[in-house]
C-alpha positions as CSV (number, residue, x, y, z in Angstrom):
1,M,55.4,52.6,-69.8
2,G,59.0,52.0,-70.6
3,S,61.6,52.6,-67.9
4,G,63.3,55.3,-70.1
5,D,60.1,57.3,-70.5
6,A,60.1,60.8,-69.0
7,W,57.0,62.2,-67.4
8,L,56.7,65.9,-68.4
9,G,53.6,66.9,-66.5
10,D,49.9,66.9,-66.2
11,F,47.0,69.1,-67.3
12,S,43.3,68.7,-66.8
13,R,39.8,69.4,-68.2
14,G,36.7,68.6,-66.3
15,P,37.2,65.3,-64.4
16,A,39.9,64.1,-66.8
17,V,43.6,64.4,-66.0
18,F,46.0,64.0,-68.9
19,S,49.7,63.0,-68.4
20,L,52.4,63.6,-71.0
21,Y,55.4,61.4,-71.4
22,R,58.4,61.6,-73.8
23,L,59.1,58.0,-74.9
24,G,62.5,56.4,-74.3
25,I,64.2,53.9,-76.5
26,E,62.6,51.0,-74.5
27,S,59.1,52.2,-75.6
28,G,59.9,52.6,-79.3
29,G,61.6,56.0,-79.3
30,H,64.6,56.3,-81.6
31,P,67.7,58.2,-80.5
32,L,68.3,59.8,-83.9
33,G,64.6,60.4,-84.7
34,P,62.3,63.2,-83.6
35,P,60.9,63.0,-80.1
36,E,57.9,60.8,-79.6
37,Y,55.3,61.5,-77.0
38,R,52.5,59.6,-75.3
39,I,49.4,61.1,-73.7
40,E,47.5,59.2,-71.0
41,C,44.1,60.0,-69.6
42,D,42.7,59.2,-66.2
43,D,39.0,60.0,-66.0
44,G,38.4,58.0,-62.9
45,A,38.8,54.5,-64.4
46,G,42.7,54.5,-64.2
47,P,45.2,55.9,-66.6
48,R,45.3,54.7,-70.2
49,E,47.1,55.7,-73.3
50,I,44.9,57.8,-75.6
51,C,47.4,59.3,-78.1
52,R,51.0,59.1,-79.5
53,Y,52.6,61.7,-81.7
54,F,56.0,62.8,-83.0
55,D,57.4,66.3,-82.6
56,E,57.4,67.0,-86.4
57,P,55.4,69.6,-88.3
58,E,53.8,67.1,-90.7
59,S,53.2,64.4,-88.1
60,V,49.7,63.1,-87.7
61,P,48.8,62.1,-84.1
62,E,47.5,58.6,-83.5
63,W,44.4,58.5,-81.3
64,F,43.2,55.4,-79.6
65,G,39.8,54.0,-78.7
66,A,36.9,56.4,-78.0
67,W,39.3,59.4,-78.4
68,K,39.5,59.0,-82.2
69,N,37.8,62.2,-83.6
70,D,36.8,63.4,-80.1
71,E,36.0,67.1,-79.9
72,W,38.6,67.5,-77.2
73,C,41.5,66.1,-79.4
74,P,42.7,69.5,-80.7
75,W,42.7,71.0,-77.2
76,I,44.5,68.0,-75.7
77,L,47.2,68.1,-78.4
78,Q,47.6,71.9,-78.0
79,Q,48.1,71.5,-74.2
80,A,50.5,68.6,-74.7
81,R,52.6,70.4,-77.2
82,A,52.8,73.5,-75.0
83,L,53.8,71.2,-72.1
84,A,56.5,69.5,-74.2
85,A,57.9,72.8,-75.2
86,D,58.1,74.0,-71.5
87,P,57.8,71.1,-69.1
88,G,58.4,73.4,-66.1
89,R,55.3,75.5,-66.8
90,T,52.5,75.6,-64.3
């Protein structure tokens, strides 16, 4: 995680806890581009990056490892986008 990344919150499903971060410039975010987000998952084996996506209508999320084409992906992305839109939600 870059020092300029902003943690926006967590959400969970079953034993997995997902954390959402808005990327800072140090992590590849561009000051004039659309916001870029990283989703991490901790399912008991420690947190690891599972997805990156841009806040753009036509953007295609990039999933990593076993998460590519996982049945939870649409739900995870829906939760992440809702959290990004309102980081203070509970």
